[in-house]
N, C-alpha and C positions, 0 to 999 in steps of 0.2 A: 677871210683872207688877211694875211699880215701885211702891215704897211711898214716899209722901211724908208726912211728919209734922213737926209743930212741933219745932224743935230745943230741946234741954234741956242742962243742964250735963252730963249723961251723955254727950252727943254732942260735947263740946268738943274733944277731941283730933282726931278725924276731921273735924270742921268747921274747926278751925284750919289743918289741912293744906290743905283745899280752898281756904279763904280765902287762904292764903299763895301758893298757885298762881294764884289769881284775880289777886292783886296783881302777881305775876311776869308775867302776861299783859298787864297794863297798864304794864309795863316799870318796876316798883318793885323794889328790892332785897328778897330774901327776909328775913323777920323773923318767925319762927314764934312766938318768945317773946311779942312784943308783939301779934301776931295773936291769940294765945290770951287775952292780957290784954284786948284791944279787945273781942273776942266775949264774954268773961266779963262785961264790964261792961254790954254791950247786953242780955244775956240776964238778968242778976240784977237790973238796974235797969228792966226792961220798956221799954226804949228803942226797940226795934225788934221787928219779927216776922220770924223766921228759919225757914224750912222747908227741911229737908234731904231729899235723894231717895236712896233705896237701890235698887239693882238687885235682880233676882229672886234673885240669889246673896247678898243682904245685904251688898253693898259700897257704901259711900257714894260716890256719883257726882257729886252737885252740890248746889247750894243756891240759894236766892233770899232776899235781905234787903230788907225794906221799912221805911220810916220814915213815921210819921204826920205829915201836914200838914193845913191847913185851906184850903179855898177861900172867900175872903170873899165873892166875887160869886155864888158858888152856896150860901153859908152851909151847907156840909157838909164832912166829912172828905174828904181826898184822900190817897191813898197814893203815896209815891215809891219806886218800884222802883229802888233804888239799886245793888244787886248781884245779878248772875245769873251763875252759873258752872256748867259741867259739864266734868269732867275730860276731857282731850283724847282719852284712850283709850276713852271712853264716848260720845263724840259720835256724832250720826247715828242715834240710837235713840229719839228723841222725848222725852228727859228734859227738855230746855229748855221745850218746849211744855207738858209736864205742870206744871212748875214755874210758868209763867206762868198756867196755868189755875187753879193752887192760889192764886196772887196774886189773880186775879179772884173767886174764891170769898171770899177775905178782904174784898175790897171789898163784895160783896153782903151778907156776914154783918155788916158794920159800917155798913152803909148809906152807904157812902162814894160820891161822885160819879165815881170813877174812879181810874185810875193814871196817873202821869206818870214819864217816864224819859228818860234821855239816854245816848247811847253816842258814842264817837269815831267820826269820819268813816272812819277806817281799819279799824274793826271790821267787816269784810265779813260775818262770821258773824251778827253782831248785826243789822246792817243788812238782812239777808235774813230773819232770824228774826222780828223784832218786826212787820213788816207782815204776814208770814204768819200771825201769832198774832192779828191784828186791830187792832194799834196804827197809827195814822196819824201820818205824818210832818207836823209843824207848820210850814208855810211862811208863817204870818201873823204870827208873833212873833219878836222878837229876844230872845235870852237873853244876859244879861251876868253876869259873875262878878267878884269881887274876892278876891284871895288875899292872906291875911295871913301866909302862910308863905314868901313870896319875900324874898330879901335885897336886892333892889334898892331904892336910894333915889331919890327924885325931887326 
């Protein structure tokens, strides 16, 4: 049986490794040192909720990270499920669904109106997982972004 618990500083090393692999999945260069620093800040500053999943053999196999938002129209908290990752050697065992269920429990316990998330169109795993876990694809809204990290000048 999997154990899912809120991540703490004691989990930082295994969590940083999972987080680094998550970033590699999204075609970012490995940067374990900065992954560790990034997660340390999120945990110590209470800027996100991170839940880590352990297999029955007590191996860290995945995590989910959520950031708090607010819905003005619903006048309630809303959680952004920003990061979800299960190590490729442990996929297919239901860990992702268990992590999503833990995220839903966070919504209920904080009286949030729901979860929002996005994934790339090329993420075939996520694009099968999220609907299977009860998320609906939003075909009614356009989402736009502005990236301050690009070096292109206009």
